[in-house]
DSSP file (Angstrom, degrees, kcal/mol; ACC not computed):
  #  RESIDUE AA STRUCTURE BP1 BP2  ACC     N-H-->O    O-->H-N    N-H-->O    O-->H-N    TCO  KAPPA ALPHA  PHI   PSI    X-CA   Y-CA   Z-CA
    1    1 A M              0   0    0      0, 0.0     2,-0.4     0, 0.0    17,-0.2   0.000 360.0 360.0 360.0 131.4  150.6   86.8  318.9
    2    2 A K  E     +A   17   0A   0     15,-2.3    15,-3.4     2,-0.0     2,-0.3  -0.980 360.0 178.0-128.6 147.9  151.5   83.4  319.9
    3    3 A Y  E     -A   16   0A   0     -2,-0.4     2,-0.3    13,-0.3    13,-0.2  -0.971  18.2-157.2-145.4 161.0  152.2   80.4  317.5
    4    4 A S  E     -A   15   0A   0     11,-2.0    11,-2.1    -2,-0.3     2,-0.5  -0.990  10.3-152.0-134.4 147.3  153.3   76.9  317.4
    5    5 A I  E     -A   14   0A   0     -2,-0.3     2,-0.5     9,-0.2     9,-0.2  -0.974   9.3-169.7-122.2 126.6  154.8   75.0  314.5
    6    6 A D  E     -A   13   0A   0      7,-3.3     7,-2.7    -2,-0.5     2,-0.3  -0.952  20.9-129.4-115.9 132.5  154.4   71.2  314.0
    7    7 A E  E     -A   12   0A   0     -2,-0.5     2,-0.3     5,-0.2     5,-0.2  -0.587  27.8-172.0 -77.5 136.1  156.4   69.3  311.5
    8    8 A K  E >   -A   11   0A   0      3,-3.1     3,-1.3    -2,-0.3    -1,-0.0  -0.828  39.2 -99.6-121.5 163.3  154.3   67.0  309.1
    9    9 A E  T 3  S+     0   0    0     -2,-0.3     3,-0.1     1,-0.2    -1,-0.0   0.871 122.8  26.2 -48.6 -41.7  155.4   64.4  306.6
   10   10 A D  T 3  S-     0   0    0     61,-0.1    56,-3.2    58,-0.0     2,-0.3   0.236 133.0 -44.2-116.7  18.2  154.9   66.8  303.7
   11   11 A G  E <  S-AB   8  65A   0     -3,-1.3    -3,-3.1    54,-0.3     2,-0.3  -0.972  75.5 -49.4 162.0-143.8  155.5   70.3  305.4
   12   12 A L  E     -AB   7  64A   0     52,-2.5    52,-2.5    -2,-0.3     2,-0.5  -0.958  27.5-150.0-130.5 146.1  154.6   72.3  308.4
   13   13 A A  E     -AB   6  63A   0     -7,-2.7    -7,-3.3    -2,-0.3     2,-0.4  -0.986  19.4-168.7-112.3 126.7  151.3   73.1  310.3
   14   14 A I  E     -AB   5  62A   0     48,-2.8    48,-2.9    -2,-0.5     2,-0.5  -0.954   9.6-164.5-120.9 134.5  151.3   76.4  312.0
   15   15 A S  E     -AB   4  61A   0    -11,-2.1   -11,-2.0    -2,-0.4     2,-0.6  -0.973   5.7-165.1-114.5 123.6  148.8   77.6  314.6
   16   16 A V  E     +AB   3  60A   0     44,-3.2    44,-2.4    -2,-0.5   -13,-0.3  -0.941  16.7 179.3-112.6 113.6  148.8   81.4  315.3
   17   17 A D  E     +A    2   0A   0    -15,-3.4   -15,-2.3    -2,-0.6    42,-0.2  -0.523  52.5  35.9-106.6 171.1  146.8   82.3  318.4
   18   18 A D        +     0   0    0     40,-0.3    -1,-0.2   -17,-0.2    41,-0.1   0.907  65.3 152.8  57.5  45.1  146.0   85.4  320.4
   19   19 A V    >   +     0   0    0     39,-1.2     3,-2.5    -3,-0.2     4,-0.3   0.737  13.4 157.6 -80.3 -24.3  145.7   87.5  317.1
   20   20 A K  G >  S-     0   0    0      1,-0.3     3,-1.2     2,-0.2    -1,-0.2  -0.007  72.7  -4.2  38.1-125.8  143.3   90.0  318.5
   21   21 A D  G 3  S+     0   0    0      1,-0.3     4,-0.3     2,-0.1    -1,-0.3   0.473 128.7  68.0 -77.7  -5.3  143.3   93.3  316.6
   22   22 A K  G <>  +     0   0    0     -3,-2.5     4,-2.4     1,-0.2    -1,-0.3   0.376  67.7 101.1 -94.7   5.0  146.2   92.1  314.4
   23   23 A K  H <> S+     0   0    0     -3,-1.2     4,-2.4    -4,-0.3     5,-0.2   0.902  80.7  48.0 -58.7 -48.0  144.3   89.5  312.5
   24   24 A E  H  > S+     0   0    0     -3,-0.2     4,-2.6     1,-0.2    -1,-0.2   0.938 114.7  45.2 -62.0 -51.8  143.7   91.5  309.3
   25   25 A K  H  > S+     0   0    0     -4,-0.3     4,-2.2     2,-0.2    -1,-0.2   0.886 113.9  49.4 -62.0 -39.3  147.3   92.6  309.0
   26   26 A L  H  X S+     0   0    0     -4,-2.4     4,-2.8     2,-0.2     5,-0.3   0.936 111.7  48.9 -65.5 -46.4  148.6   89.0  309.8
   27   27 A L  H  X S+     0   0    0     -4,-2.4     4,-2.7    -5,-0.2    -2,-0.2   0.928 110.5  51.5 -64.4 -41.2  146.2   87.5  307.2
   28   28 A Q  H  X S+     0   0    0     -4,-2.6     4,-2.0     1,-0.2    -1,-0.2   0.931 111.4  47.2 -61.2 -44.3  147.4   90.1  304.6
   29   29 A A  H  X S+     0   0    0     -4,-2.2     4,-1.4     1,-0.2    -2,-0.2   0.923 113.9  47.4 -62.3 -45.9  151.1   89.2  305.3
   30   30 A F  H  X S+     0   0    0     -4,-2.8     4,-2.3     1,-0.2    -1,-0.2   0.869 109.1  53.1 -63.3 -39.3  150.3   85.5  305.0
   31   31 A Q  H  X S+     0   0    0     -4,-2.7     4,-2.1    -5,-0.3    -1,-0.2   0.877 103.0  58.8 -67.7 -35.3  148.4   86.0  301.8
   32   32 A E  H  <>S+     0   0    0     -4,-2.0     5,-3.7     2,-0.2    -1,-0.2   0.896 109.7  44.9 -54.2 -43.0  151.4   87.9  300.3
   33   33 A C  H ><5S+     0   0    0     -4,-1.4     3,-1.9     4,-0.2     5,-0.3   0.916 109.4  54.5 -69.7 -40.1  153.4   84.7  300.9
   34   34 A Q  H 3<5S+     0   0    0     -4,-2.3    -2,-0.2     1,-0.3    -1,-0.2   0.873 109.6  47.8 -59.7 -38.1  150.7   82.6  299.5
   35   35 A Q  T 3<5S-     0   0    0     -4,-2.1    -1,-0.3    -5,-0.1    -2,-0.2   0.305 123.0-103.3 -86.9   5.7  150.8   84.7  296.3
   36   36 A G  T < 5S+     0   0    0     -3,-1.9    -3,-0.2    -5,-0.1    -2,-0.1   0.650  94.9 110.1  84.4  15.4  154.5   84.5  296.0
   37   37 A R      < +     0   0    0     -5,-3.7    -4,-0.2    -6,-0.2     2,-0.2  -0.253  42.4 159.9-118.1  42.4  155.3   88.0  297.3
   38   38 A C        -     0   0    0     -5,-0.3    -8,-0.1    -6,-0.2    -9,-0.0  -0.429  26.2-170.4 -69.4 135.4  156.8   87.0  300.6
   39   39 A S        +     0   0    0    -10,-0.2    -1,-0.1    -2,-0.2   -10,-0.0   0.288  43.4 127.3-106.9   6.8  159.0   89.7  302.2
   40   40 A C  S    S-     0   0    0      1,-0.1     2,-1.6     2,-0.0    40,-0.1  -0.278  72.3-113.8 -66.5 148.8  160.4   87.3  305.0
   41   41 A P  S    S+     0   0    0      0, 0.0     2,-0.3     0, 0.0    -1,-0.1  -0.455  84.3  89.1 -86.6  63.1  164.2   87.2  305.3
   42   42 A T        -     0   0    0     -2,-1.6     3,-0.2    37,-0.0    -2,-0.0  -0.963  69.3-140.5-151.4 160.6  164.5   83.5  304.1
   43   43 A E  S >  S+     0   0    0     -2,-0.3     3,-1.8     1,-0.1     4,-0.2   0.270  78.5 103.4-101.1   4.4  164.8   81.4  301.0
   44   44 A E  G >   +     0   0    0      1,-0.3     3,-2.9     2,-0.2     4,-0.4   0.834  64.4  71.7 -58.0 -35.9  162.4   78.8  302.4
   45   45 A Y  G >  S+     0   0    0      1,-0.3     3,-0.9     2,-0.2    -1,-0.3   0.732  85.1  68.1 -60.6 -16.8  159.6   80.0  300.2
   46   46 A K  G <  S+     0   0    0     -3,-1.8    -1,-0.3     1,-0.2    -2,-0.2   0.716  98.7  52.4 -70.3 -21.5  161.4   78.4  297.3
   47   47 A K  G <  S+     0   0    0     -3,-2.9    20,-3.1    -4,-0.2     2,-0.3   0.451  86.9 110.8 -89.1  -4.2  160.6   75.0  298.8
   48   48 A L  E <   +C   66   0A   0     -3,-0.9    18,-0.3    -4,-0.4     3,-0.1  -0.548  38.1 177.0 -80.1 129.6  156.9   75.7  299.1
   49   49 A D  E    S-     0   0A   0     16,-3.3     2,-0.3     1,-0.4    17,-0.2   0.783  74.8 -17.5 -88.7 -41.9  154.3   73.9  296.9
   50   50 A S  E     -C   65   0A   0     15,-1.6    15,-2.9     2,-0.0     2,-0.4  -0.992  49.4-143.2-163.4 155.6  151.4   75.6  298.6
   51   51 A I  E     -C   64   0A   0     -2,-0.3     2,-0.4    13,-0.2    13,-0.2  -0.997  17.3-164.4-119.8 125.1  150.2   77.6  301.6
   52   52 A E  E     -C   63   0A   0     11,-2.0    11,-2.1    -2,-0.4     2,-0.5  -0.911   7.0-163.5-106.9 139.8  146.7   77.0  302.9
   53   53 A I  E     +C   62   0A   0     -2,-0.4     2,-0.3     9,-0.2     9,-0.2  -0.987  13.3 169.8-127.1 125.1  145.2   79.6  305.3
   54   54 A E  E     +C   61   0A   0      7,-2.7     7,-3.3    -2,-0.5     2,-0.3  -0.950  10.1 173.0-124.2 152.9  142.3   79.0  307.5
   55   55 A H  E     +C   60   0A   0     -2,-0.3     2,-0.2     5,-0.2     5,-0.2  -0.993  17.3 179.9-154.1 159.9  141.0   81.4  310.3
   56   56 A N        -     0   0    0      3,-2.5    -2,-0.0    -2,-0.3     5,-0.0  -0.708  58.9 -68.2-138.3-164.8  138.4   82.1  312.8
   57   57 A D  S    S+     0   0    0     -2,-0.2   -34,-0.1     1,-0.2   -37,-0.1   0.785 129.0  22.3 -61.4 -27.4  138.0   84.9  315.4
   58   58 A E  S    S+     0   0    0      1,-0.2   -39,-1.2   -39,-0.1     2,-0.3   0.654 120.1  43.6-115.7 -24.1  140.8   83.9  317.6
   59   59 A T        -     0   0    0    -42,-0.2    -3,-2.5   -41,-0.1     2,-0.4  -0.918  50.6-155.5-135.9 150.3  143.2   81.7  315.5
   60   60 A I  E     -BC  16  55A   0    -44,-2.4   -44,-3.2    -2,-0.3     2,-0.5  -0.997  16.9-158.7-123.6 127.9  144.9   81.5  312.1
   61   61 A E  E     -BC  15  54A   0     -7,-3.3    -7,-2.7    -2,-0.4     2,-0.4  -0.919   7.2-169.6-108.9 129.0  145.9   78.1  310.8
   62   62 A L  E     -BC  14  53A   0    -48,-2.9   -48,-2.8    -2,-0.5     2,-0.5  -0.924   8.2-164.7-114.3 138.0  148.6   77.8  308.1
   63   63 A R  E     -BC  13  52A   0    -11,-2.1   -11,-2.0    -2,-0.4     2,-0.7  -0.943   6.8-165.8-122.5 106.0  149.6   74.6  306.2
   64   64 A L  E     -BC  12  51A   0    -52,-2.5   -52,-2.5    -2,-0.5     2,-0.5  -0.844   3.9-165.5 -94.0 117.6  152.9   74.8  304.4
   65   65 A K  E     -BC  11  50A   0    -15,-2.9   -16,-3.3    -2,-0.7   -15,-1.6  -0.876  13.0-140.6 -99.8 129.8  153.3   72.1  301.9
   66   66 A S  E     - C   0  48A   0    -56,-3.2   -18,-0.3    -2,-0.5     3,-0.1  -0.547  23.7-100.2 -92.8 159.2  156.8   71.6  300.6
   67   67 A K    >   -     0   0    0    -20,-3.1     3,-2.2    -2,-0.2    -1,-0.1  -0.337  58.3 -77.4 -68.2 153.0  157.7   70.7  297.0
   68   68 A R  T 3  S+     0   0    0      1,-0.3    -1,-0.2    -2,-0.0     3,-0.1  -0.259 118.7  17.5 -54.3 134.0  158.4   67.0  296.4
   69   69 A G  T 3  S+     0   0    0      1,-0.3     2,-0.3    -3,-0.1    -1,-0.3   0.478 107.8  96.0  78.8   5.0  161.9   66.1  297.5
   70   70 A T    <   -     0   0    0     -3,-2.2     2,-0.4   -23,-0.1    -1,-0.3  -0.823  57.5-148.1-119.9 166.6  162.4   69.1  299.8
   71   71 A K        -     0   0    0     -2,-0.3     2,-0.4    -3,-0.1   -23,-0.1  -0.998  19.3-128.7-132.6 126.2  162.0   69.8  303.5
   72   72 A I        -     0   0    0     -2,-0.4     2,-0.7    -8,-0.1     3,-0.1  -0.617  26.7-122.3 -75.8 127.7  161.0   73.2  304.9
   73   73 A N     >  -     0   0    0     -2,-0.4     4,-2.0     1,-0.2     3,-0.4  -0.615  15.5-157.0 -74.5 110.2  163.3   74.3  307.7
   74   74 A K  H  > S+     0   0    0     -2,-0.7     4,-2.1     1,-0.2    -1,-0.2   0.859  91.6  55.2 -60.7 -38.8  161.3   74.9  310.8
   75   75 A A  H  > S+     0   0    0      1,-0.2     4,-1.5     2,-0.2    -1,-0.2   0.868 107.7  49.0 -63.4 -34.4  163.9   77.3  312.3
   76   76 A E  H  > S+     0   0    0     -3,-0.4     4,-2.2     2,-0.2    -2,-0.2   0.880 110.8  50.4 -71.3 -36.5  163.8   79.5  309.2
   77   77 A I  H  X S+     0   0    0     -4,-2.0     4,-2.6     1,-0.2     5,-0.2   0.890 106.7  54.4 -69.6 -33.9  160.0   79.5  309.3
   78   78 A N  H  X S+     0   0    0     -4,-2.1     4,-2.1     2,-0.2    -1,-0.2   0.909 107.4  50.3 -59.0 -41.8  160.2   80.5  313.0
   79   79 A K  H  X S+     0   0    0     -4,-1.5     4,-2.6     1,-0.2    -2,-0.2   0.922 109.8  52.9 -67.3 -41.0  162.5   83.5  312.0
   80   80 A C  H  X S+     0   0    0     -4,-2.2     4,-2.3     1,-0.2    -2,-0.2   0.912 107.5  50.1 -58.9 -44.3  159.8   84.3  309.3
   81   81 A L  H  X S+     0   0    0     -4,-2.6     4,-2.4     2,-0.2    -1,-0.2   0.856 109.7  49.9 -62.7 -38.1  157.1   84.4  311.9
   82   82 A E  H  X S+     0   0    0     -4,-2.1     4,-2.2    -5,-0.2    -1,-0.2   0.932 111.1  49.8 -68.2 -39.4  159.0   86.6  314.2
   83   83 A Y  H  X S+     0   0    0     -4,-2.6     4,-2.0     1,-0.2    -2,-0.2   0.886 111.9  48.3 -63.0 -39.0  159.7   89.0  311.3
   84   84 A T  H  X S+     0   0    0     -4,-2.3     4,-2.3     2,-0.2     5,-0.2   0.907 109.5  52.0 -63.6 -43.8  156.0   88.9  310.4
   85   85 A A  H  X S+     0   0    0     -4,-2.4     4,-0.8     1,-0.2    -2,-0.2   0.895 112.4  46.0 -65.6 -41.0  154.9   89.6  314.1
   86   86 A E  H  X S+     0   0    0     -4,-2.2     4,-0.7     1,-0.2     3,-0.4   0.896 110.4  54.6 -68.8 -39.6  157.3   92.7  314.3
   87   87 A R  H >< S+     0   0    0     -4,-2.0     3,-0.7     1,-0.2    -2,-0.2   0.887 110.0  44.4 -64.0 -40.6  156.1   93.9  310.9
   88   88 A V  H 3< S+     0   0    0     -4,-2.3    -1,-0.2     1,-0.2    -2,-0.2   0.657 104.5  64.8 -83.2 -10.1  152.3   93.9  312.0
   89   89 A E  H 3<        0   0    0     -4,-0.8    -1,-0.2    -3,-0.4    -2,-0.2   0.765 360.0 360.0 -78.6 -22.7  153.2   95.5  315.3
   90   90 A K    <<        0   0    0     -4,-0.7    -1,-0.2    -3,-0.7    -2,-0.1   0.457 360.0 360.0 -75.5 360.0  154.4   98.7  313.5
């Protein structure tokens, strides 16, 4: 799994590539966060207004929109993605 995080005016855009056989596990983990059941070791989910998930065979695209007046910490989301990557490897 490889990923990149781009800061946007109202949140973050994340591209997760090279998902191969881990795609379903990754989608499940991201959907848990989308539903408010995130297990990542961060408080950043409290700043989220919404999470949009799009995917194809090779890539998962996430759009994290922050609540009005907040800014999502890119470094914390990076930690969350590392945690998620480790979780799906098990």
